[in-house]
N, C-alpha and C positions, 0 to 999 in steps of 0.2 A: 484144770491145772495149767494148760498150755496158755490160756487166756491170761492167767496171773503172771505166768513168766514173761510173757509179751509185755504186760504193763510194767514189771519190775526192769525189764531191759530198756524200755523207753524212759522210765524214770532216771536210771542209771546214766543213760546217754545225755540226758538234759542237764544232769548235775556235772558230768565229767567235762562236757564241752572240749576245749583245748587247753585246760589249765594244769593237768596233771604233770606233764613232762617238766614244765617249767618250776614247779615245785619240788620234784624229786631228784633231778639230775644235778643242778648246782651244788647242793649241799654235799653229795657224794664226791663231785670233782674236787671241792674245797678240801674235804679230808685227804683224798689221795694225794694231791699236789702239795698240801701243806706238810704231810709226812716226808715228802721227798725233798722239796725246796724251801719249806718255811711258810710262815703266816701270810707275808705280803704277796708272795707267788700264788698261794692258795685263794687269797681274795681276788686276785687279778683273773685267775682261770675262771673261778666261779662266776664272775661278772661277765667276762667275755662269753661263757657258756650261756648265761641267761640272755645276753644281747643276741647272740646267735640264734637262739631259739625264737626270739621276737622277730628278728629279720626273716628268718624261715617262714613263719607264719604269714608276715606281710606279704612275702614274694608269692605265696601260695593263695593269696586273696582270703586267708582266714582271719577271724577277729584276733586282734593284738592285745586287747585289754587285759587278759589274763596273763599274757607274756609280760606286759609292762609292769603289772602288778607283782609277778615273780622277780623281775629285775629290781623293782623297789624294794622287795623283801631281802633280796640279796645284798643290796647296797646298805640297808639298815643294819643287817646282820654283820656284814663286813666291817661297819663303823665300830660296832660293838668289839669285835675281835682285835681290830687294829688299835684303837685307843687304849684298850685294856692290856693289850701285849699278850693276850691268852687266846689260843685258838678255840678253846672250848666255849668261850663267850660268844662265838659265832651263833651259837644255838640259844642263847639267852632270850632273844625275841620270841622264840617258840614257847618258851617257858612262862614268859610273861602273857603271850597270848592265850595259852591254855588257862592260866589263873584268871585273866580278864573274862574269859568266855564263861569260866565256872561262876564267877560272881554275877555276871549279867543274867545267867540262866536262873540262878537262885533268886536274884532280885525280880525277874519277871514273873516267876511262879508267885512269889510273895505278893506283889501288887496286882496279880489277877490278869497279866497280860503275857501269856507264855511266849517264850522265844520261838518255838516251833510254829506258832500261828503267825508271828512276824515274818519268819523266813518264808513261810508259804505265801503269805500276803505280798511279799515283794516279788518272789519269783514267778507267781501266778497271776498276780493282779486281781485276786478275788477281794470282795469287799470285807473290810475289818469287822463290820457289824455282824456278818455271818459267823466269823470265828468266835466272836464273843457270846454267842447264843448259849444258853444253859444245857441245850441238847447237843451242842458241837464242841464247846470249850474243854470239856473234860478230856477229850481225846488228846488234844493238843498239850494240855497241862501234864497229863502222864507221860507223853513222849519228851516234853521238856525235862522232866525229872530224870529220865533215862540219858538224856544229853548232859545234864549236869553231872551225873555220875561218871560219864565218859571222860569229861573235861577234867574232873578231880583226879580221877585214876591217872590220866595222861600226865598231868602236872606232877603228881606225886612220883611216877616213874622217871619223868624228865630230871626233876631235881635231883633225885638219887644218883642218876646216870651222871649228871653234870658234876656232881661232887666227886664222883669216882675218877672223872677225868679221862676215860678212854674214848678218844674220838670216833673211832671205827664203831664202837658199840653204840655211841650216842647217835651217830648219823643213821644207822640201820634201825636203831629203835624209834627214832623220829620219823622215819620213813614208814615203817610198819604201823606206828601209832598215828600216822597221818592219813594217807589215802586209804589203805586197806581198812583199818578200823573205821574210819569215818564212813566209807561205802557199806560196810557191814551193818553199822548202825542205822544208816539211812534206809537200807533195805528192810531191817527189822522194824524200823519206825513206820515205813509204808505199810507193811503188812499188818502190823498190829492197829495202826491209826485207822486204815480203812475198815477193818474188822470192827473197831470200837465205834466208829461213825455209825456203821449199820446197826450196831446193838444200842445206841443212844436214840435211834428212831427219829433223828431231826431231819430237816429238808436238806436235799443235795443244794449245792451252790446255784444251779440253774432253777431249781423249784424255788429257792429263796428270791432270786432275782424276778421271777415271774410272779411272786406273791401267791403261789398255790397254797391252797388250805390243806390240812392233813386229812387222811393218811398220807403220809409222804413215801416215795420209792427211796430216798435218801441218797447219800453220796456213793456213787457206784465206782468211780474211778478218780484217782488223785487225791492227795491229801496234803 
């Protein structure tokens, strides 16, 4: 049990990196300042907040790519709100993102290239041939189905909240549907995925690389 918890903590750390603050804080700053001073002030405050986070990361010698990505996201969202003249449109990119991720997830399942396999391939550098094996791919396909359901649910809730127009509710819902929901699904994906790989009885990635013959020990850590 302790070993499993250690694995989960390591996986969470690798996913979190330094990007969560940049994704969570600026939208909340936007909502608060917008309600007091208006849309333009909210945009300015959110942008400065994202920029300050990036500068802080840089001065501490940490990676700034997530902070720059957060700044870019804030600028795109701000453009939506500014040109539409509607503060709620600040959150439109997130709705579009949820819809796009849902469509990509469904398409990846249909064509037999599960998005969960691609995500793991990009983050871990494991060979794509291993992910596509008949005794490996089902685990990633099933996890991809769960991801698609999450993206669909998130989009549905975001659209309904957007139509309601309550900025505070939209901001907090987006925050909860973002990092906490994503981390919960990733942890469950890791637990289910590693269990499923063991039951599929395929080779682990190292066994695959070494060309070992069955019976295999299987993938014991990492998904």
